[in-house]
C-alpha positions as CSV (number, residue, x, y, z in Angstrom):
1,M,96.4,73.0,85.2
2,F,96.2,74.7,88.5
3,G,99.6,75.7,90.0
4,A,101.6,78.2,91.6
5,N,101.4,80.4,88.6
6,R,97.9,80.7,89.1
7,L,98.0,81.6,92.9
8,A,98.6,85.1,94.4
9,W,99.2,85.6,98.2
10,G,97.3,88.4,99.6
11,S,97.8,89.8,103.1
12,N,94.4,91.6,103.8
13,F,96.3,94.5,105.0
14,P,95.3,96.4,107.0
15,A,92.2,94.8,107.8
16,S,94.1,91.6,109.2
17,E,95.2,91.7,112.9
18,G,99.2,92.1,113.0
19,K,101.8,94.0,111.1
20,L,102.3,93.2,107.5
21,S,105.9,92.0,108.0
22,S,104.7,89.4,110.5
23,N,101.7,88.0,108.3
24,L,104.1,87.7,105.6
25,E,106.6,85.6,107.7
26,V,103.6,83.3,108.5
27,A,102.7,82.8,105.0
28,K,106.3,82.1,104.0
29,K,106.5,79.4,107.0
30,C,103.2,77.9,105.8
31,L,104.7,77.6,102.2
32,A,108.2,76.2,103.2
33,S,107.4,73.1,101.8
34,V,106.8,74.1,98.2
35,S,109.9,74.9,95.9
36,E,111.5,78.4,95.6
37,Q,110.2,78.7,92.2
38,E,106.6,78.3,93.3
39,R,107.0,80.5,96.3
40,E,108.4,83.2,93.7
41,W,105.2,82.7,91.7
42,I,102.8,82.9,94.9
43,F,104.6,86.1,96.4
44,A,105.5,88.0,93.2
45,K,105.4,86.9,89.7
46,T,101.6,86.1,89.5
47,A,100.6,89.6,90.6
48,Q,103.3,91.0,88.0
49,V,101.4,89.2,85.3
50,L,98.0,90.4,86.6
51,Y,99.3,93.7,87.0
52,P,102.2,94.7,84.6
53,A,103.0,97.8,86.3
54,L,104.2,96.1,89.5
55,A,106.9,94.1,87.3
């Protein structure tokens, strides 16, 4: 099954235009319709599972 636990937000920073904080705000606005738990997975938990040193 494909879900938030298989998604990780990536900023493409520093190659993307704009500040990292601005890019994050845009991403958060775009994902405002998904649950808080799903956003937690997309913005943090998936990366923490993939890269345990981040946890």
